[in-house]
N, C-alpha and C positions, 0 to 999 in steps of 0.2 A: 820577583817574589820577596825581595829582601825586606821591604817595608812591612809586608804582612807578617813575615817571620819575626821581625824585630818586635812588633806589637805582641805576637804570641809569646815570645820569650819574656817580655816584660810582665805579661799576665801570669805566666807560670812562676816566675821568680817571686812575684808578690804573694801568690798562693802558698808557695813553699815557705816563705818567710812568716806568713800569718800562722801556718800550721805548726811551726816550731814553737810557737807560744802556747799552743793548745794543750790541754791535759789529755793523756792517752785515751781516757774514756769518752772524750768528745770528738775523736777523730772520725768515728763512723756513726751512722744512724741506720736504723732498720726500717724498712718499708715493705710490708707484706712478706716478711720472712727473709728478705734479701738485704745484705749490708751494703751501704753506699759510702763513698768518701765524702765527709762533710766539707772538706776544703774545696771540692769542685762541684758537688751536687747539692741541690736545695730540695728538701722534702716537698715544698709547694710546687716545684718544677716537675717532679716525678708525678705528683697528683694530677697535674693538668696536661700530661703528655698527649692526651687525645685531642687537645686543642691544636696540635700541629697538623697542618694541611699539606699532605704530600702531593707532589706533582708527578705526572707520568714520566717525565724525563729526569727525575731525581736519580742521582747515583748514590746508592746506599751501600756502605761497607760495614759488615757486621763481624765482630770477632771478640772472643773472650780476652781479658787482659793478658798481655805477653804472648799473644798469638802472632804479633807482627803488624798490628793495625796502624801504628804510627808510621812505619815503613811504607805500607801499602797505601796509606792516605796520601803521602807525598807522591807516590807513583801515579795514582789516579789523577791527582791535580796536574802532574806533568803531562800525562797522556791526553787529558782533556784540553789543556791549554795548547799543546802542540797540534792536536787534530783540528782545533778551531782556528788555527793560524792567526791568533790574536797579535795585534801590533803592540809595541811596548806601551803606547798610550792607552790602549784598551785594557791591558793587564793592570796598569797603574790605577785606572778608573775602577776596575773590579776590586782591587785591594782597598782603595779609599772607601768605597761603599761598604764593604764588609767590615772594615775597621770602625766606621762611623756608626754602624748598627750594632757594634759589639757582638759579632757572631764568632764564637770561638769553637775549637774542636769538641766533638762529642755532642750528640743530640741532647743528652741528659744533663750536660753541664750548664751552669749559669742560672739566671733568674727566670721566673715563670713568664715574664713578659717577652722573652726572647722569641717565642713562636710567632707573635704578632710582627716582630721586626723581620723575621725570616721571610714573611710574605712579600716584603719590599725588595728582596734581592731580585734584580731584573735579568739574571743569567742562570744557567744551569747550576744546580746546587750539588755539591759533593758532601755527603753527610755520613759521619762515622759514629758507630755506637757499640757499646758492650752489652746492650740490653737483651734479655731473653725475648724470643719472638712473641710470646703471649703478653709481654709488657709493652712492646712497641706500639706506637699510635696505630689505630685501626686503619687510618687512611693510607698507610704505606702499602698494605696488602690490597685494599680496595682500588687504589690507583694503578696497581700492577707495576709500580716503580721497580726497576731491576735491582736486585740485592746480590752483592758479592759476599759470600760467606767464607771467611778465612779461618781455617782450623790448623792446629798444630798437635803433634803427638803429646799426650798428656804428661809423659815423664819429663820431657824438656820444658813443657809449659809450667809444671810444678816447680822445677829448679829455677827457672827464670823469674817466676813470681815470688819465690822465696827471697831471692836477692833484692827484688824490687820492694817487697814488703819491708825488708830490714834496712834499706837505704833511702826509702822515701819518707820524708817527714810527715806527709799527709796520711800515712798508714801506720798502724801499730806494728811493732817489731816482735820477733819471736826469739826466745832464748837459745834454741837449738834447731837443727834440721829435723830431728825426730819429733819435736813438739809441733813444728810447722807441718810436717808430713801428715800427722794425725788430723790436724785441722783441715788440711787440703782434702783429704780423703772423705771427711764428713761435711765438707762444704761450709766450715766455720771460718771463712775468710771473706774479705771484701769481694763483692759480686757473686758470692755463693758458689755452689758446686759446679765445677767444670763438667762433670759427667751429666748433671741435670741439663746444663747448657747444650751439650751435644745431643742428648736424647730429644730435647724439645726442637732443636733445629733439624734433626733428622726427619721430623714430620713434614718439613717443608722443602727438603733438599731435592725432591722430584718436581717441584713447582716450576712452570716454564719461565717464571721471572726470577728464579733463584739459581745461582751457579756457585758451587763449592770449589774452592781451590786450597791446596795445602801449602803450609810454610815450607815443607820439605821439597815439594816439586818446584817451587819458586827458587829455592836455594840450588837445586840441581841444574835447572835450565831456566834462567830468568827471561831470556828472550822468548822462549816458547810460551812461558806463562803470561808474559805481557801481550803476546799475540792473541791468546785465548781471551784475555780480559778486554782488549781493544775490540775484538769481534763481538763479544757479548754485549758491550755497551754501545756498539756502533761507532766507535772512534776510527776514523779513516786515517791511517798513518802508513808511511813507506817503511821499508825494511831499515833504511838508514835512520829514520826518525825514532823507531822503536829501539834501535841500537844505542842512540844517544840518550834516551830516557833510561835504558838499562844501565849504562855507564854511570849516569848521575845517581842512580838508585842503589848502587852496590853498598853493602854494609859499611865497608871501609870509607867510601866517599861520604856517606851520611854521618858516620861517627866523627869524621874529621871536621865537619862543619856544624856539629850538633850544638856547640856552645852559642853559635850565632842564631841557629834556627829555634832552639829550645832553651836557651839560657842555662842556668845551673842544672835544670832538669835533664839536659842532654847527657850529662855524665852518668846519671842514674838510668836513663832510658836505653842507651846504646851500650850494652855490656860486652857480650861475646858474639851474639848473632850466629850461633853455630848449631849443628844438629849432632846430638849424641852426648851433650854435656851431662846428661842424667847419670851416666856411668860413673862419674866422679862423686856422686852423692848418695845414690840408692844402695841400700844393703840388698842382699839376695832376697831376704824375706819381704822387704818393701817392694822390690821389683815384682815378685810373684803375687803380692797382694793387689798391686795395680793391674797386673795381667788378668786376675780374676774379676776385678771390677769392670774392666773394659769388656771382657767376655760377657759378663752379666748384663751390661747396659747396651752394648753396640754390636756384639757378634751377629753376623748375618744381615746387618743393615746396610743400606746404600752408603751412608756416611762412614760407617765402620770400614767398609771395603775401600772407600776412597782414601782413607787415612793410612792404609797398608801397615797396620799395626804389627803384623808378624815380621815385616821387613826391617822396621826400625827399632822395635822394642822387645821382642821376645828372645832375649839372650841374657845370660847371667852377667852381673857386674863383676868387676875385679876388686871392688871395695869389700873390705872385711868388716 
């Protein structure tokens, strides 16, 4: 996968360099009330999303920013490649085809012609997206392609996204945590409200072609999580093969090689990878405000129950 990752790193490095030259007001654009990063997304691409033709065997990974999609995208690729028993020659051929067609991460990234090029991929496609379900191409739901929904507790998501916003040249930065927290709670950030995202996906979480998994359960027991994922997508792997993928996919392992896989972007992308960092940022008032918001939006829902909010988040912070 080195050649593929090298190309990705070059693409990311160029995007970061170009964004550093842009004026702050040009970093984002709005489409139907949602803010998108101009460095990666093109308004015309968003407008023609429905031209994307999903296949029944597509592997779709959906997650809000900083829910762990870069991590799980690599996991899915490793699971699929291992299960398919590809030879090194076959892997290199897949890499070359993908690179020649300029197919890069995220369904919504790139130029509007990419969807035509994606039709030419002769192998099973792994597609990652931050899009709301109502914005996704209609063909994804019509085709019954399987969707893995990755969610993370909103407090850790907010903290991780705060650091990402302030360290990422493609996004506007915030003067303080308090300023950012207010923007996060009102959805005035890139990709919009995380709570709206969860509410909309909760409408699909019971669909037979959708499986929700949490960042927290993967951190607690990655092996068990990978077994569930492999079973959902029909990846046939032995216990030893899943163990190998798990070892390659630890946060420590991915952070150590991030400069090779994601270029300069790697240092920004892989920060702490932990559960509970929110306690170092939230005031007690902010913690209670988010508790109320979660209760309002997701209490009693299947997705809310899946996230185990009370276990991870309903406790006071030590921050004054």
